C-alpha positions in Angstrom: 19.4 -68.2 6.9 15.9 -70.3 6.3 14.2 -68.6 9.6 15.2 -65.2 8.7 13.5 -65.9 5.3 10.5 -67.0 6.9 10.5 -64.3 9.6 10.7 -61.6 6.5 7.8 -63.5 4.3 5.7 -63.7 7.7 6.0 -60.2 8.6 5.0 -58.9 5.5 2.3 -61.2 5.1 0.8 -60.0 8.2 1.2 -56.4 7.2 -0.7 -57.3 4.2 -3.6 -58.8 6.6 -3.5 -55.6 8.7 -3.7 -53.0 5.7 -6.4 -55.3 4.0 -8.4 -55.6 7.8 -8.0 -51.9 8.5 -9.1 -50.4 5.1 -12.5 -49.4 4.9 -12.4 -50.7 0.7 -15.7 -50.8 -1.3 -15.3 -54.7 -2.1 -18.0 -53.8 -5.0 -15.9 -51.2 -6.9 -14.0 -54.1 -7.9 -16.3 -54.0 -11.7 -15.4 -50.5 -12.1 -12.3 -50.4 -11.4 -11.5 -53.7 -13.3 -13.3 -51.8 -16.6 -11.6 -48.6 -15.8 -8.4 -50.0 -16.3 -9.0 -52.3 -19.4 -10.5 -49.4 -21.0 -7.5 -47.2 -20.4 -5.2 -50.2 -21.8 -7.2 -51.8 -24.3 -10.3 -49.3 -25.2 -13.5 -50.5 -23.9 -14.8 -52.5 -27.6 -12.3 -55.3 -26.4 -13.9 -56.4 -23.3 -16.4 -58.6 -24.2 -18.0 -60.0 -20.5 -16.9 -59.3 -17.0 -19.1 -61.8 -14.6 -19.1 -62.0 -10.8 -17.8 -64.4 -8.8 -19.3 -65.8 -5.6 -18.2 -64.5 -2.5 -16.1 -66.5 -0.4 -15.4 -65.9 3.1 -11.9 -66.4 5.1 -12.6 -65.6 8.4 -13.4 -62.1 9.0 -12.3 -61.1 5.4 -14.5 -62.0 2.3 -12.7 -62.2 -0.8 -15.0 -61.3 -4.1 -14.0 -62.2 -7.9 -14.3 -60.9 -11.1 -14.5 -63.5 -13.8 -13.2 -60.9 -17.0 -12.9 -61.7 -21.0 -10.8 -59.2 -23.5 -10.8 -60.2 -27.1 -8.5 -59.0 -29.8 -6.0 -57.8 -27.5 -2.1 -58.0 -28.2 0.4 -59.1 -25.8 1.7 -55.7 -25.0 -1.3 -55.1 -23.8 -2.0 -57.8 -21.5 1.3 -57.3 -19.4 0.1 -53.2 -19.1 -3.3 -54.5 -17.9 -1.6 -57.0 -15.5 1.6 -54.3 -14.4 -1.8 -52.1 -13.7 -3.3 -54.5 -11.5 -0.3 -55.5 -9.9 0.5 -52.5 -8.9 -3.0 -50.4 -7.7 -3.4 -49.8 -3.9 -6.1 -52.3 -4.0 -5.5 -55.5 -2.1 -5.7 -57.5 -5.9 -5.0 -60.6 -6.5 -5.2 -62.5 -10.2 -6.1 -65.9 -9.5 -5.6 -67.3 -13.5 -4.9 -65.9 -16.4 -5.4 -68.0 -19.8 -4.4 -66.2 -23.2 -5.8 -68.1 -26.8 -4.4 -66.9 -30.1 -6.8 -65.8 -32.5 -7.3 -67.7 -35.4 -7.8 -64.8 -38.1 -4.7 -62.6 -36.6 -1.7 -64.7 -34.7 -0.3 -61.1 -32.8 -4.0 -60.7 -31.4 -5.2 -62.9 -28.3 -8.0 -63.7 -26.5 -8.2 -63.5 -22.4 -9.4 -64.8 -19.5 -8.8 -63.5 -16.4 -9.7 -64.3 -12.8 -9.5 -61.1 -10.4 -10.3 -61.4 -6.9 -10.5 -59.0 -4.2 -10.8 -58.6 0.0 -12.6 -56.5 2.4 -13.8 -56.5 5.5 -16.8 -59.2 5.9 
């Protein structure tokens, strides 16, 4: 059973690597893609900052990241944003998520996300 499960996981990962390697996606488009998703979910005024992270090379793939800070967002909005990012056709990975409750309004959060994408290098 374990070998079959590992075989399925291996096949799935091999398909993902092939899809990433064969895609001609523009890695630099991550900035505008994430900005658009945040704007649709919470509004442009909630986006505090977006900072690119230095690219990291993994063999013939390049991982580029983005640090995103969003203020005064509800839990429902952050869940919606995470679902949109997860369901996107882009090969994205949420590397970290930090949520803090706002002092003046306990129903609002400040979120800090680290998102990365992969492309050919």
